[in-house]
C-alpha positions as CSV (number, residue, x, y, z in Angstrom):
1,M,-17.6,-10.0,12.7
2,T,-19.7,-6.9,12.1
3,I,-22.4,-6.5,9.4
4,I,-22.1,-3.0,8.2
5,V,-24.5,-3.1,5.2
6,E,-27.5,-5.3,5.0
7,P,-28.7,-6.7,1.6
8,T,-31.7,-5.3,-0.1
9,D,-33.6,-6.0,-3.3
10,D,-31.6,-3.3,-5.1
11,F,-28.3,-4.3,-3.4
12,P,-28.2,-8.1,-2.9
13,Y,-24.9,-8.2,-0.9
14,E,-24.0,-8.3,2.7
15,I,-21.0,-6.2,3.7
16,R,-19.1,-7.5,6.7
17,S,-15.9,-6.4,8.5
18,F,-13.7,-8.2,11.0
19,P,-10.3,-7.6,12.5
20,A,-7.2,-9.3,11.0
21,K,-6.3,-11.8,13.7
22,F,-4.1,-14.9,13.8
23,A,-5.1,-17.7,16.2
24,A,-2.8,-20.5,17.3
25,G,-5.0,-23.0,15.6
26,G,-4.5,-21.3,12.2
27,A,-6.4,-18.9,10.1
28,D,-10.2,-18.9,10.5
29,P,-12.2,-19.7,7.4
30,A,-13.4,-16.1,6.9
31,S,-9.9,-14.7,7.0
32,R,-8.5,-17.5,4.7
33,K,-11.1,-16.9,2.0
34,W,-10.7,-13.1,2.3
35,E,-7.0,-13.4,1.8
36,E,-7.5,-15.8,-1.2
37,A,-9.8,-13.3,-2.8
38,V,-7.3,-10.5,-2.4
39,D,-4.5,-12.6,-4.0
40,F,-6.9,-13.4,-6.8
41,G,-7.7,-9.7,-7.4
42,F,-4.0,-8.8,-7.6
43,H,-3.0,-11.8,-9.7
44,G,-0.9,-13.3,-6.9
45,S,-0.1,-17.0,-6.5
46,A,-2.8,-19.0,-4.7
47,P,-1.6,-18.9,-1.1
48,E,-0.9,-21.9,1.1
49,D,-2.2,-21.8,4.7
50,S,1.3,-20.9,5.9
51,D,1.4,-17.8,3.6
52,I,-2.0,-16.7,4.9
53,E,-0.8,-17.1,8.5
54,K,2.2,-14.9,7.8
55,S,-0.1,-12.2,6.4
56,L,-2.5,-12.4,9.3
57,I,0.3,-12.1,11.9
58,S,1.6,-9.0,10.1
59,E,-1.8,-7.5,9.5
60,E,-2.8,-8.0,13.2
61,K,0.2,-6.0,14.2
62,D,-1.0,-3.1,12.0
63,G,-4.5,-3.3,13.5
64,R,-6.0,-3.9,10.0
65,V,-9.7,-4.3,9.6
66,H,-10.9,-6.6,6.7
67,T,-14.1,-5.9,4.9
68,G,-15.8,-8.0,2.3
69,A,-19.0,-8.0,0.2
70,Y,-20.7,-11.3,0.1
71,A,-23.3,-12.6,-2.3
72,A,-26.2,-14.7,-0.9
73,S,-25.4,-17.8,-2.9
74,A,-23.1,-19.2,-5.5
75,P,-23.7,-21.8,-8.3
76,H,-22.4,-25.3,-7.9
77,G,-18.7,-25.6,-8.9
78,A,-18.0,-21.9,-8.4
79,W,-16.3,-20.3,-5.4
80,D,-18.8,-20.6,-2.6
81,A,-20.6,-17.7,-1.0
82,A,-18.2,-17.6,1.9
83,Y,-15.6,-16.0,-0.5
84,P,-16.1,-12.2,-0.7
85,V,-16.8,-10.9,-4.2
86,A,-15.2,-7.6,-3.2
87,T,-12.5,-6.9,-0.6
88,Y,-11.3,-3.8,1.3
89,A,-8.9,-3.2,4.2
90,S,-8.2,-0.3,6.4
91,Y,-5.8,0.6,9.2
92,R,-4.1,3.6,10.8
93,K,-0.6,5.1,10.4
94,T,0.8,8.6,10.3
95,L,1.5,11.2,7.6
96,N,4.4,13.6,7.8
97,V,2.8,17.0,7.1
98,G,6.0,19.0,7.5
99,A,8.6,19.9,10.0
100,G,8.4,16.4,11.6
101,K,4.6,16.8,12.4
102,L,3.0,13.3,12.1
103,L,-0.8,13.4,11.5
104,P,-2.8,10.2,12.2
105,A,-4.2,8.9,8.9
106,H,-6.7,6.3,7.8
107,L,-5.1,4.0,5.2
108,I,-7.0,2.0,2.6
109,S,-5.6,-1.1,0.9
110,A,-6.5,-4.5,-0.7
111,V,-9.4,-3.0,-2.7
112,T,-10.7,-5.6,-5.2
113,V,-13.9,-6.3,-7.0
114,R,-14.4,-9.7,-8.7
115,P,-14.8,-9.1,-12.5
116,T,-18.1,-11.0,-12.4
117,H,-19.6,-8.5,-9.9
118,R,-18.5,-5.1,-11.3
119,R,-20.7,-2.0,-11.7
120,R,-23.0,-2.9,-8.9
121,G,-21.9,-0.3,-6.3
122,L,-19.8,-2.6,-4.2
123,L,-16.8,-0.2,-3.9
124,R,-19.0,2.8,-3.3
125,A,-20.8,1.0,-0.5
126,M,-17.6,-0.1,1.2
127,I,-15.6,3.1,0.8
128,T,-18.3,5.6,1.8
129,E,-19.2,3.6,5.0
130,D,-15.5,3.2,5.9
131,L,-14.8,6.9,5.4
132,R,-17.8,7.9,7.4
133,R,-16.6,5.7,10.3
134,A,-13.0,7.1,10.0
135,K,-14.3,10.7,10.3
136,A,-16.5,9.7,13.2
137,D,-13.4,8.3,14.9
138,G,-11.7,11.7,14.6
139,L,-9.5,11.1,11.6
140,A,-8.8,14.2,9.5
141,I,-7.4,12.5,6.4
142,A,-7.5,9.2,4.5
143,A,-4.8,7.8,2.2
144,L,-4.3,5.1,-0.4
145,T,-2.0,4.2,-3.3
146,A,-4.0,3.5,-6.5
147,S,-3.4,0.7,-9.0
148,E,-5.6,2.6,-11.4
149,A,-5.8,6.4,-11.7
150,T,-9.4,6.8,-12.6
151,I,-11.1,5.0,-9.7
152,Y,-10.8,7.2,-6.6
153,G,-11.3,10.8,-7.7
154,R,-15.1,10.4,-7.6
155,F,-14.7,9.6,-3.9
156,G,-12.8,12.8,-3.2
157,F,-9.3,11.5,-3.4
158,G,-6.6,13.4,-5.1
159,A,-3.0,12.6,-6.1
160,A,-0.9,14.3,-3.5
161,T,2.7,13.0,-4.2
162,H,4.5,11.7,-7.3
163,A,7.6,9.5,-7.7
164,A,9.9,8.6,-10.5
165,T,11.4,5.4,-11.9
166,I,15.0,5.9,-12.7
167,E,17.8,4.1,-14.5
168,V,21.5,4.8,-13.9
169,D,24.3,3.6,-16.2
170,S,26.7,1.9,-13.8
171,G,29.1,0.7,-16.5
172,H,32.7,1.7,-16.9
173,G,33.3,5.2,-15.6
174,F,30.6,5.4,-13.0
175,A,31.7,7.7,-10.3
176,L,30.4,10.2,-7.7
177,K,31.8,13.7,-7.3
178,A,31.4,13.9,-3.5
179,A,34.5,13.6,-1.4
180,R,32.5,12.6,1.8
181,L,32.4,8.9,1.1
182,G,35.3,8.3,3.6
183,R,33.1,9.3,6.6
184,G,31.5,5.8,6.8
185,F,31.6,2.4,5.1
186,V,29.3,-0.2,3.5
187,E,29.4,-3.9,4.2
188,I,27.4,-6.9,2.8
189,A,24.8,-8.4,5.2
190,E,22.4,-11.2,5.4
191,P,19.0,-9.9,4.0
192,G,17.3,-11.3,7.1
193,E,19.0,-8.5,9.1
194,L,16.7,-6.0,7.5
195,R,13.7,-7.6,9.3
196,G,15.0,-6.1,12.5
197,L,16.6,-2.9,11.1
198,E,13.9,-1.7,8.7
199,P,11.3,-0.4,11.3
200,G,13.7,1.7,13.3
201,L,15.5,3.2,10.3
202,F,12.2,3.9,8.5
203,D,10.9,5.7,11.5
204,R,13.9,8.0,11.4
205,V,13.5,8.7,7.7
206,H,9.8,9.1,8.0
207,A,10.1,11.8,10.7
208,R,12.3,13.9,8.4
209,T,10.5,13.4,5.0
210,F,7.6,15.7,4.1
211,G,4.8,13.6,2.6
212,S,5.9,10.3,4.0
213,I,3.3,7.8,5.2
214,G,3.9,5.2,7.8
215,R,4.8,1.7,6.7
216,Q,3.0,-1.6,7.4
217,D,4.7,-4.4,9.3
218,S,5.0,-6.5,6.1
219,Y,7.5,-4.1,4.6
220,R,10.4,-5.5,6.7
221,H,9.5,-9.0,5.4
222,R,9.3,-7.9,1.8
223,V,12.6,-5.9,1.7
224,S,14.4,-8.8,3.3
225,G,13.0,-11.3,0.8
226,Y,11.4,-13.3,3.6
227,W,7.9,-13.1,2.0
228,N,5.7,-10.9,0.0
229,F,2.0,-10.7,-0.6
230,G,1.0,-12.9,-3.6
231,K,4.6,-14.3,-3.8
232,P,4.9,-16.9,-1.1
233,G,8.2,-18.3,0.1
234,R,11.6,-17.0,0.6
235,D,13.1,-14.9,-2.3
236,R,16.8,-16.0,-2.3
237,T,17.8,-13.6,-5.0
238,V,17.5,-10.7,-2.6
239,R,20.8,-9.2,-1.4
240,A,21.5,-6.5,1.2
241,A,24.2,-4.1,2.2
242,L,24.4,-1.8,5.3
243,Y,25.9,1.6,5.7
244,Y,27.8,2.3,8.9
245,A,28.7,5.8,10.1
246,A,32.2,6.5,11.4
247,D,31.1,5.6,14.9
248,G,30.0,2.1,13.7
249,T,26.2,2.7,14.0
250,C,24.0,1.5,11.1
251,Q,22.5,4.5,9.3
252,G,21.1,3.0,6.2
253,Y,20.7,-0.1,4.0
254,V,19.9,-1.1,0.5
255,S,18.2,-4.4,-0.6
256,Y,18.4,-5.4,-4.2
257,R,18.5,-8.3,-6.7
258,V,20.6,-8.6,-9.9
259,Q,18.7,-9.6,-13.1
260,E,21.4,-10.9,-15.4
261,S,18.9,-12.1,-17.9
262,E,18.1,-8.4,-18.8
263,T,20.0,-6.6,-21.5
264,P,22.1,-5.0,-20.2
265,P,22.4,-6.9,-16.9
266,T,20.5,-4.8,-14.3
267,L,20.5,-4.3,-10.6
268,K,17.0,-3.7,-9.3
269,V,16.8,-1.7,-6.0
270,I,14.0,-3.1,-3.8
271,D,14.4,-0.6,-1.0
272,L,16.9,2.0,0.1
273,L,16.8,3.8,3.4
274,A,19.3,6.4,4.4
275,T,19.1,8.6,7.5
276,D,21.3,11.3,5.9
277,S,23.0,12.3,2.7
278,D,26.3,10.5,3.6
279,A,24.5,7.2,3.9
280,H,22.6,7.9,0.6
281,L,25.7,8.6,-1.4
282,A,27.7,5.8,0.1
283,L,25.0,3.3,-0.7
284,W,24.9,4.5,-4.3
285,H,28.6,4.3,-4.5
286,F,28.3,0.7,-3.5
287,L,25.6,0.0,-6.0
288,G,27.7,1.5,-8.8
289,S,30.6,-0.8,-7.8
290,V,28.7,-4.1,-8.1
291,D,30.4,-6.3,-10.8
292,L,28.7,-7.7,-13.9
293,V,26.0,-5.0,-13.8
294,Q,25.7,-2.2,-16.3
295,R,22.4,-0.6,-15.2
296,I,20.7,0.2,-11.9
297,R,16.9,0.6,-11.8
298,R,15.0,2.1,-8.9
299,E,11.3,2.8,-8.5
300,G,9.7,5.3,-6.1
301,V,12.4,7.9,-6.3
302,P,11.7,11.4,-5.0
303,L,11.4,14.1,-7.6
304,A,14.0,16.1,-5.8
305,D,16.6,13.3,-5.9
306,P,20.1,14.6,-5.3
307,L,21.8,11.7,-7.0
308,P,22.1,13.1,-10.5
309,W,23.9,16.2,-9.1
310,A,26.3,13.9,-7.2
311,L,27.3,11.9,-10.3
312,A,30.5,12.8,-12.1
313,D,28.5,12.3,-15.4
314,K,24.9,13.5,-14.8
315,R,23.8,12.0,-18.2
316,R,24.1,8.5,-16.7
317,Y,20.9,9.3,-14.8
318,Q,17.6,8.9,-16.7
319,V,14.1,9.4,-15.5
320,K,12.1,6.7,-17.2
321,E,8.7,7.5,-15.7
322,V,6.9,9.7,-13.3
323,E,3.6,8.6,-11.7
324,D,1.2,9.7,-9.0
325,H,1.9,7.8,-5.8
326,L,0.1,8.8,-2.6
327,W,-3.6,9.8,-2.8
328,L,-5.2,11.7,0.0
329,R,-8.8,12.4,1.0
330,I,-9.6,15.2,3.4
331,L,-12.2,14.1,6.0
332,D,-12.0,17.1,8.3
333,T,-10.9,20.3,6.5
334,V,-10.3,22.3,9.7
335,A,-8.3,19.6,11.4
336,A,-6.3,18.7,8.3
337,L,-5.3,22.3,7.4
338,Q,-4.4,23.1,11.1
339,A,-2.2,20.0,11.3
340,R,0.0,20.9,8.4
341,H,3.2,22.9,8.7
342,Y,3.5,26.1,6.6
343,W,6.8,27.6,5.5
344,L,5.3,31.0,4.5
345,D,2.9,33.4,6.2
346,G,-0.4,34.4,4.6
347,T,-4.2,34.3,4.6
348,V,-6.5,32.6,2.0
349,T,-10.1,31.5,1.9
350,F,-11.5,28.4,0.2
351,R,-14.9,27.4,-0.8
352,V,-14.8,23.5,-0.8
353,T,-17.5,21.3,-2.4
354,D,-17.8,17.7,-1.4
355,A,-20.3,15.3,-2.8
356,L,-19.9,12.9,0.1
357,G,-20.4,15.7,2.7
358,F,-17.2,15.3,4.7
359,A,-15.0,18.3,3.9
360,G,-17.3,21.0,2.4
361,G,-17.7,24.6,3.5
362,V,-16.0,28.0,3.4
363,F,-12.7,28.1,5.3
364,R,-10.2,30.8,6.0
365,L,-6.7,29.7,6.6
366,H,-4.2,32.0,8.3
367,T,-0.6,30.9,8.6
368,L,2.0,32.4,10.8
369,D,5.4,31.0,11.9
370,G,4.6,27.6,10.5
371,V,1.2,27.2,12.2
372,G,-2.1,27.3,10.4
373,T,-5.3,28.6,12.0
374,V,-8.6,27.7,10.3
375,T,-11.9,29.4,10.7
376,Q,-15.1,28.0,9.1
377,L,-17.2,30.8,7.7
378,A,-20.8,31.2,6.7
379,A,-21.6,29.8,3.2
380,S,-22.2,33.4,1.9
381,E,-18.7,34.6,2.8
382,P,-16.5,35.6,-0.2
383,A,-13.5,33.3,-1.0
384,D,-10.4,33.3,-3.1
385,L,-10.8,29.9,-4.6
386,E,-13.6,27.3,-5.2
387,L,-12.5,23.7,-5.4
388,G,-13.6,20.1,-4.8
389,A,-12.4,17.8,-2.0
390,A,-10.1,16.0,-4.5
391,E,-8.4,19.2,-5.6
392,L,-7.9,20.3,-1.9
393,A,-6.2,16.9,-1.4
394,Q,-3.9,17.6,-4.4
395,L,-3.0,21.0,-3.0
396,Y,-2.5,19.8,0.6
397,L,1.1,18.7,0.2
398,A,1.9,21.1,-2.6
399,G,2.0,18.3,-5.1
400,V,0.5,20.7,-7.6
401,G,-0.1,24.4,-7.6
402,A,-3.5,26.1,-7.6
403,Q,-2.5,28.1,-10.6
404,T,-1.8,24.9,-12.5
405,L,-5.2,23.5,-11.5
406,L,-6.8,26.8,-12.5
407,A,-5.3,26.4,-16.0
408,A,-6.5,22.8,-16.0
409,G,-10.0,24.0,-15.3
410,T,-10.5,22.0,-12.2
411,V,-10.6,24.9,-9.7
412,R,-12.4,28.3,-10.0
413,E,-10.8,31.6,-9.0
414,L,-13.3,33.7,-7.1
415,R,-10.9,36.6,-6.6
416,T,-8.2,37.8,-9.1
417,G,-4.9,36.5,-7.8
418,G,-6.6,34.0,-5.5
419,A,-4.8,31.0,-7.0
420,A,-1.4,32.7,-6.6
421,A,-2.2,33.5,-3.0
422,V,-3.0,29.9,-2.3
423,D,0.2,28.8,-3.9
424,A,2.2,31.2,-1.8
425,V,0.7,29.8,1.4
426,F,1.0,26.1,0.5
427,A,4.5,26.3,-1.0
428,A,7.1,23.7,0.3
429,P,10.9,23.8,0.0
430,V,11.0,20.3,-1.6
431,P,8.4,18.2,-3.3
432,A,6.5,15.9,-0.9
433,H,7.6,12.3,-1.1
434,S,6.2,9.0,0.2
435,L,8.4,6.0,0.7
436,T,5.6,3.5,1.2
437,D,3.4,1.4,-1.1
438,F,0.3,-0.1,0.4
């Protein structure tokens, strides 16, 4: 265990970090109480020791580091001082920055602050120290998914991708237009099969999806219904179907549950992975064929979803909600911009401000044949656009355009036409999409 912030008179908390690790003798007391605090923060069920052990085994595979803020004492009858009053976790995966390029990224998760210890600088102390260490380790970018949209902007994070919740009328008359469904076939499978299939299939989809972030080990357990954070025990309502190509190889799956108590009866998609459009359409053809269901609901759908254009009746497809999904934080502007793939050639210059001091400066980006070259310039050099670290993160995957941010008043144009020039350089053929919650 490492103490990363010592208590002071003004900040009477000790911040400690330790690796997630499962020992044969069971979870150590610090890990057990940290996991209980996380479940409390996200309103999960109070975990049994066996549930905590499952979590630790999975988190150890991801190389997660747990951080907690600890008060010096606790009153009689309350949770004792060995329970953290705030939690935080970090680990490393990759971000698809275009054309199959995978950039190592620092992922942040399990952020909670106990309601009785709010507004005391606990999150700021944990996140700024963690980001400092990540940059020192050579990471160019950090990422998270936010439960609340107003928390992370002040730390330089910006919403970089968005996703939709959709509902599809699967009642009488549901049909797809495509004639390619005969190339492969779908069969029912035991959900447990997904524990072995998910990692390999996801890696293939991840490699071809701009904006995708790597998945944690727990995903394979969640999508199979084996276990989920805050929901201990096997979920026996989960069902699964696999798509096989004509050569008999598995190229996709869907896991789902049917909620007959809803009106109308609804099939909820838990996860759908498809390595190509044949698999995607065939799995949707299967979902639309499930009896005693009149509606299909799926969250986390890409904004450029081809499904409505494949339906015989496009009006059966409704977007119910669009929300921000993946939030990014640039830690090293030169490294992050040079890692990304660019579909258009051009040259633009940014003046970046960063209150935390990680990404600020004046930077010229020149793109040619997909490759970006970045030069850091003197602070006095002219620039096309002035923006903060959060706005740079929003632009990074073309999740929003500079001209839109200019109209919103969150960036400043330093040269007439500068925002349009930035948009031309950062343009992507399809909206970035992440398939991962964490």
